[in-house]
C-alpha positions in Angstrom: -37.9 8.1 -27.6 -34.5 9.4 -28.5 -31.5 8.9 -26.1 -27.9 10.0 -26.2 -25.0 8.0 -24.8 -21.4 8.7 -24.3 -18.3 6.6 -23.5 -15.9 7.1 -20.7 -12.3 6.0 -21.4 -9.7 5.9 -18.7 -6.9 3.9 -17.3 -6.8 2.4 -13.9 -6.1 -0.4 -11.5 -8.3 -3.2 -12.4 -7.7 -5.7 -9.6 -5.0 -7.0 -7.3 -3.7 -10.5 -6.5 -1.0 -12.0 -4.4 1.3 -15.0 -4.8 4.0 -16.9 -2.9 7.1 -18.6 -4.0 10.3 -19.9 -2.4 14.0 -19.4 -3.3 16.7 -21.5 -1.8 20.5 -21.3 -1.5 23.1 -23.8 -0.3 26.1 -22.8 1.8 28.5 -25.8 2.1 31.1 -24.1 4.3 28.9 -23.0 7.3 29.4 -24.7 10.7 27.3 -22.6 13.1 25.0 -20.0 11.6 24.6 -16.8 13.7 22.5 -14.6 11.5 20.9 -14.9 8.0 19.5 -12.3 5.7 17.7 -12.4 2.3 16.6 -9.5 0.1 14.6 -9.9 -3.1 15.1 -7.7 -6.1 12.5 -7.8 -8.9 13.7 -7.8 -12.5 10.3 -7.7 -14.2 6.7 -8.8 -14.4 4.7 -9.7 -17.5 1.0 -10.3 -18.0 -0.1 -13.1 -20.2 -3.2 -15.2 -20.7 -4.4 -16.0 -17.3 -1.2 -15.4 -15.4 1.5 -13.0 -14.5 5.1 -14.2 -14.7 7.5 -12.3 -12.4 11.2 -12.9 -11.9 14.2 -11.5 -10.2 17.1 -12.3 -7.9 17.4 -13.1 -4.2 20.6 -12.1 -2.4 21.4 -14.3 0.6 24.0 -13.5 3.3 25.0 -15.5 6.4 27.3 -14.9 9.3 28.6 -18.0 10.9 31.3 -19.6 13.0 33.7 -22.1 11.3 35.1 -25.2 13.1 37.7 -23.0 14.8 35.0 -20.6 16.1 36.2 -17.8 13.8 33.4 -15.5 12.7 33.0 -15.6 8.9 30.5 -14.3 6.3 29.3 -15.6 3.0 27.0 -14.2 0.2 25.3 -15.8 -2.7 22.6 -14.8 -5.2 19.9 -17.0 -6.7 17.8 -16.2 -9.7 14.0 -17.1 -9.5 11.0 -17.1 -11.7 7.4 -17.6 -10.6 3.8 -17.0 -11.7 0.5 -15.8 -10.3 -2.6 -17.2 -12.0 -5.9 -15.5 -12.4 -8.4 -15.9 -15.3 -8.9 -12.1 -15.4 -5.3 -11.5 -16.5 -4.9 -10.6 -20.2 -1.8 -9.8 -22.3 -2.9 -6.1 -22.7 -2.8 -5.6 -19.0 0.1 -3.9 -17.3 1.4 -5.9 -14.3 3.1 -4.1 -11.4 4.6 -6.3 -8.7 6.1 -5.6 -5.3 8.2 -8.2 -3.6 8.8 -8.9 0.1 10.8 -11.5 2.0 8.2 -12.9 4.4 10.3 -15.5 6.1 13.8 -16.9 6.1 14.5 -20.4 7.4 17.7 -22.4 7.9 18.2 -26.2 7.8 21.2 -28.5 7.8 21.5 -31.5 5.6 24.8 -33.3 6.1 27.6 -30.8 6.0 25.7 -28.2 4.1 23.4 -25.4 5.2 20.3 -24.6 3.2 18.7 -21.1 3.5 15.1 -20.8 2.2 13.4 -17.4 1.6 9.6 -17.3 1.3 8.8 -14.5 -1.1 5.5 -12.7 -1.2 4.4 -10.8 -4.3 1.6 -8.2 -4.3 0.6 -7.7 -7.9 -1.6 -4.9 -9.4 -3.1 -5.2 -12.9 -3.6 -2.0 -14.7 -5.6 -1.6 -17.9 -8.1 0.5 -19.9 -11.4 1.2 -18.1 -14.4 2.0 -20.4 -18.1 2.2 -19.9 -21.1 3.7 -21.7 -23.5 6.0 -19.9 -26.7 7.9 -20.7 -26.0 11.6 -21.4 -29.4 12.9 -22.4 -32.2 12.7 -24.9 -36.0 12.9 -24.7 -36.0 12.3 -20.9 -36.2 14.2 -17.7 -32.9 13.3 -16.1 -31.1 13.5 -12.8 -27.5 14.4 -13.3 -24.8 13.8 -10.7 -21.1 14.0 -11.0 -19.6 10.5 -10.8 -16.2 10.5 -9.2 -13.7 8.5 -11.3 -9.9 8.2 -11.1 -7.6 7.6 -14.0 -4.2 6.2 -13.2 -0.7 7.1 -14.6 1.9 4.5 -13.6 5.3 6.0 -13.2 8.9 4.9 -12.3 12.0 6.6 -11.3 15.4 6.1 -9.8 17.9 8.1 -7.7 21.2 7.6 -6.0 21.9 8.8 -2.5 25.1 8.7 -0.4 25.9 9.3 3.2 29.2 9.4 5.2 29.3 8.9 8.9 31.9 8.0 11.5 31.8 4.9 13.8 34.2 3.4 16.2 37.1 1.3 15.0 35.8 -1.9 13.3 37.3 -4.7 11.3 35.4 -6.6 8.7 31.8 -5.7 7.8 29.9 -9.0 8.1 26.4 -8.2 7.0 24.2 -5.2 6.1 20.5 -4.8 5.6 18.4 -1.9 4.2 14.8 -1.1 5.0 13.0 1.6 3.0 10.4 3.8 4.7 8.3 6.2 2.5 7.2 9.2 4.4 5.6 11.4 1.7 4.4 11.3 -1.9 3.6 14.8 -3.2 2.5 16.0 -6.6 3.6 19.3 -8.1 3.2 20.6 -11.6 5.1 18.2 -13.8 6.6 16.2 -11.0 5.8 13.5 -8.5 8.2 13.6 -5.5 8.7 10.6 -3.3 10.5 11.2 0.1 11.5 9.0 2.9 14.4 7.4 4.7 16.4 4.2 4.5 17.4 2.4 7.6 20.8 0.8 7.1 21.8 -1.8 9.7 25.4 -3.0 9.8 26.9 -6.0 11.6 30.7 -5.9 12.0 33.6 -7.4 13.9 35.6 -5.4 16.4 38.5 -7.6 17.4 36.8 -10.8 18.6 33.5 -9.1 19.4 30.4 -8.5 17.3 29.1 -5.0 17.1 26.1 -3.5 15.3 25.0 0.0 14.4 22.5 1.7 12.1 22.0 4.9 10.1 18.9 6.6 8.8 19.6 8.1 5.4 17.0 10.5 3.9 16.1 10.4 0.2 14.0 12.2 -2.4 13.1 10.8 -5.8 11.6 13.2 -8.4 9.7 11.5 -11.2 8.7 13.7 -14.2 5.0 13.5 -15.3 3.0 15.6 -17.7 -0.2 14.6 -15.8 1.1 15.8 -12.4 -0.4 18.8 -10.7 -1.0 19.9 -7.1 -4.6 18.6 -7.4 -3.5 15.0 -8.0 -2.4 12.4 -5.4 -0.1 9.5 -5.8 1.2 6.4 -4.1 4.7 4.8 -4.3 6.8 1.9 -3.3 10.6 2.3 -3.1 13.2 -0.5 -3.2 17.0 -0.6 -2.9 18.4 -1.7 -6.2 22.0 -1.7 -5.0 23.8 -1.0 -1.8 27.6 -0.3 -1.5 29.4 0.1 1.8 33.0 1.3 2.1 34.9 1.5 5.4 38.1 3.6 5.7 40.0 3.2 9.0 41.7 6.0 10.8 44.0 4.1 13.1 45.4 7.2 14.8 42.0 8.3 16.0 40.6 4.8 16.5 37.7 5.7 14.2 36.3 4.4 11.0 34.6 6.5 8.2 31.8 4.6 6.6 30.4 5.5 3.2 27.0 4.1 2.2 25.9 4.5 -1.4 22.3 3.5 -2.3 20.6 3.2 -5.6 16.9 3.5 -5.2 14.0 2.6 -7.5 10.5 4.0 -7.1 7.3 2.5 -8.6 4.6 5.1 -8.3 1.1 5.7 -9.6 -0.4 9.1 -10.1 -4.2 9.4 -9.8 -6.1 12.1 -11.6 -9.6 12.7 -10.4 -12.3 13.2 -13.1 -16.0 14.1 -12.6 -18.2 12.4 -15.1 -21.5 14.2 -15.6 -23.6 11.0 -15.7 -27.3 10.4 -15.5 -28.2 8.5 -12.3 -32.0 8.4 -12.8 -34.5 9.3 -15.5 -38.1 9.2 -16.6 -40.2 10.2 -19.6 -43.4 12.2 -19.7 -45.5 10.2 -22.0 -44.1 6.7 -21.6 -42.5 4.6 -19.0 -38.8 4.6 -19.3 -37.2 1.2 -19.0 -33.7 1.9 -17.6 -30.6 -0.3 -17.6 -28.1 0.5 -14.9 -24.4 -0.1 -14.8 -21.8 0.2 -12.1 -18.2 1.4 -12.3 -15.5 1.0 -9.7 -12.1 2.7 -9.5 -9.4 3.4 -7.0 -7.3 6.4 -6.0 -4.8 7.5 -3.4 -5.8 9.3 -0.3 -4.2 11.2 2.6 -0.9 10.1 4.1 0.0 10.4 7.8 2.9 9.4 10.1 3.3 8.3 13.6 6.4 7.7 15.8 6.2 5.7 19.0 8.8 4.4 21.4 7.8 0.8 22.4 9.2 -1.4 25.1 8.4 -4.8 26.7 9.4 -8.3 27.3 10.7 -10.0 24.1 9.9 -13.5 23.1 13.0 -15.6 22.4 13.6 -18.5 20.1 16.0 -20.2 22.5 16.9 -19.9 26.2 19.3 -17.4 27.7 21.0 -16.9 31.1 23.4 -14.7 32.9 26.4 -16.6 31.6 25.6 -15.2 28.2 27.1 -11.9 27.1 24.8 -9.8 24.8 26.9 -8.5 21.9 24.7 -7.1 19.2 21.1 -6.6 17.9 21.0 -7.0 14.2 18.5 -7.4 11.3 15.8 -5.3 13.0 12.6 -5.2 11.1 8.9 -4.6 11.7 5.5 -6.0 10.5 2.2 -4.2 11.0 -1.5 -4.4 10.1 -4.5 -2.2 10.9 -7.0 -3.9 13.2 -10.4 -2.7 14.5 -10.7 -3.1 18.2 -13.1 -2.0 20.9 -10.9 1.0 21.6 -10.8 2.0 18.0 -8.4 1.4 15.0 -4.9 0.3 16.0 -1.7 -0.6 14.2 -0.8 -4.0 15.5 2.3 -6.1 14.7 5.7 -7.2 15.9 9.3 -6.0 15.8 11.7 -8.7 14.9 15.5 -8.9 15.3 18.4 -11.3 15.8 20.2 -11.1 19.2 23.8 -12.2 19.1 25.2 -13.6 22.3 28.5 -15.1 23.5 28.4 -18.0 26.0 30.8 -18.6 28.9 32.7 -21.1 26.7 33.4 -18.5 24.1 30.9 -19.8 21.5 28.5 -17.5 19.8 24.9 -18.0 18.8 22.0 -16.1 17.3 18.6 -15.9 19.0 15.6 -14.7 17.2 13.5 -12.2 19.3 10.2 -10.6 18.8 8.5 -7.6 20.5 4.8 -7.2 19.9 3.2 -3.8 19.7 -0.3 -2.2 19.5 -0.5 1.5 18.7 -3.6 3.7 18.4 -4.1 4.8 14.8 -6.1 7.9 15.4 -7.5 9.8 12.4 -6.6 7.0 10.0 -9.3 5.5 7.7 -9.9 1.8 7.9 -9.1 1.4 4.2 -5.4 2.2 4.5 -2.1 0.6 4.0 0.4 0.7 6.9 4.2 0.6 6.6 6.4 0.1 9.7 10.0 0.8 10.3 11.8 -0.2 13.5 15.1 1.4 14.5 17.2 2.0 17.6 16.4 -1.4 19.1 18.2 -2.3 22.3 18.1 -5.4 24.6 18.9 -6.0 28.3 18.8 -9.0 30.5 17.5 -7.5 33.8 16.2 -10.9 35.0 17.9 -14.1 34.2 16.4 -15.8 31.2 14.4 -12.8 30.0 15.2 -9.9 27.6 13.6 -6.5 27.9 13.7 -4.7 24.6 13.0 -1.2 23.3 12.7 0.2 19.8 11.6 3.3 18.0 8.6 2.5 15.8 7.8 4.6 12.7 4.5 4.1 11.1 3.4 5.5 7.7 -0.3 5.3 6.7 -1.5 5.6 3.1 -5.3 5.8 2.7 -7.0 4.3 -0.3 -10.0 5.9 -2.0 -12.4 3.5 -3.6 -15.2 5.0 -5.7 -18.1 3.0 -6.9 -20.9 4.6 -8.9 -24.2 3.4 -10.2 -25.6 5.2 -13.3 -28.0 4.8 -16.2 -26.4 3.0 -19.1 -29.3 3.1 -21.5 -33.1 3.7 -21.7 -35.9 2.2 -23.8 -39.4 3.3 -24.3 -42.1 1.4 -22.3 -45.9 1.6 -22.1 -47.7 4.9 -22.4 -48.5 6.9 -19.3 -52.0 8.2 -18.9 -52.1 11.8 -17.7 -54.8 13.1 -15.5 -57.5 15.3 -17.2 -57.9 17.6 -14.2 -56.6 21.2 -14.5 -55.5 21.2 -10.9 -54.5 18.3 -8.6 -53.5 18.2 -5.0 -51.0 15.6 -4.1 -50.0 14.4 -0.6 -46.3 13.4 -0.9 -44.3 11.0 1.3 -42.5 12.5 4.2 -38.8 12.6 3.5 -39.0 12.8 -0.2 -36.6 15.1 -2.0 -37.4 17.2 -5.1 -36.3 14.5 -7.6 -38.3 11.7 -5.9 -41.4 14.0 -5.8 -41.0 15.1 -9.5 -40.6 11.5 -10.6 -43.8 10.5 -8.8 -45.7 13.4 -10.4 -44.1 12.8 -13.8 -43.1 16.4 -13.9 -39.8 18.1 -14.2 -38.3 19.4 -10.9 -38.6 22.9 -12.4 -42.3 22.5 -12.9 -42.8 21.3 -9.4 -41.0 24.2 -7.8 -42.7 26.7 -10.1 -46.1 25.5 -8.9 -45.0 25.3 -5.3 -42.4 27.9 -4.6 -42.8 27.6 -0.8 -42.2 23.9 -0.8 -39.3 22.8 1.5 -37.2 19.7 1.0 -37.0 17.1 2.3 -40.8 16.9 2.5 -42.4 17.2 6.0 -45.4 15.4 7.2 -48.6 17.0 6.2 -47.3 19.1 3.3 -49.5 19.4 0.1 -48.3 19.8 -3.5 -50.5 21.5 -6.1 -50.1 20.6 -9.8 -51.5 22.8 -12.5 -52.1 21.5 -16.0 -52.6 23.6 -19.1 -55.9 22.8 -20.9 -56.8 23.7 -24.4 -60.2 25.4 -25.3 -62.5 23.3 -27.6 -65.4 24.3 -29.8 
């Protein structure tokens, strides 16, 4: 029995892993820390034998009161290097890492303040995907298109600038940027990544703390020879550098703020390929011993967006009362996950922020507050990533000791497509099949059988079955009969 095999060669995401590491910075001059921020910027990721080494820099900034209750700021950067271990990692693999600051904590040791950032790394390993599959030969085969995706990792950068006017301010104390990707589209020769960056600024206005924010749109175009309107892509965007410049107009009592952002996009274009593979087979004269293989791959699906205004009672890290004056809400951020509930799929998470207040004695303090949310995610597949952006957050103390908060929540959903196919990898000749000597046979098939299942049971090609039974309907109904004609030679 002759068989023919072919080899599929592609490139794709092999697997994903995650890792955690901590970076710490010492601030010796801080007396009373009001707010603290950390952002991580990845410099590179390299795959080796059994591990991925990733490295970069964490930028820390704190706003604090000194011993004279003057509001001050300090910034420092710390280099870090960490590794994620997995025995499946090999040097030929291509590692792509995305960093996120998951938590920031502050502790005092003596006269010094130590700020620790817990960094989470989501790492994808890309590499060559190959498999052999049966393409034909001396067999009756069932062919089905096997859906595969081949990946094309891409990267691109862009700079965007925005000018806007705010009230008169003094020193800019702290700023934070949150990127929100709203669309990733493919055109001929180009992958376009669009979204907006929420820039939050904390500043001094006389002796008071004030905060404001700005949503800055962006578009990054990444050239790709593989890109076409039939492809889909995914992307993550980070802020490589942020520059803020304030120009005061004392006559008008205004300040012109210029924000310049350098953005970097890590994207992946997925090209869908239909492999004409054999998913089942049999031979006329002998049993065919089949060996099956499976192949799995991943692609990008639909993207959707949702905007909700959320409100509720916020949880506070320390008490508050009517003697406290609310000054600013800063470092607003959101975390979200998809959860299956009795009412359907929902995006559940929390909006976090630092509430800055001034007490009756003139001292200031920062209070961490959190506002949970649960939003219906209608029309979103369960296998999707969700990205949340919170902006426009406000806080009021209607009742003593409580804070009612509101925020605009922007959610972006990116569905994943996971394809897993089972196909015949090879076939060997087995024992001989004895054919009936009757010229005509009547067969009672199983109800529910399709044409292929019936042909395999009869050891005839689907074309032969339909030629003998042109009125046969599939799937088979109860009570149907199948007639098989066999050509017989004349002896004597």
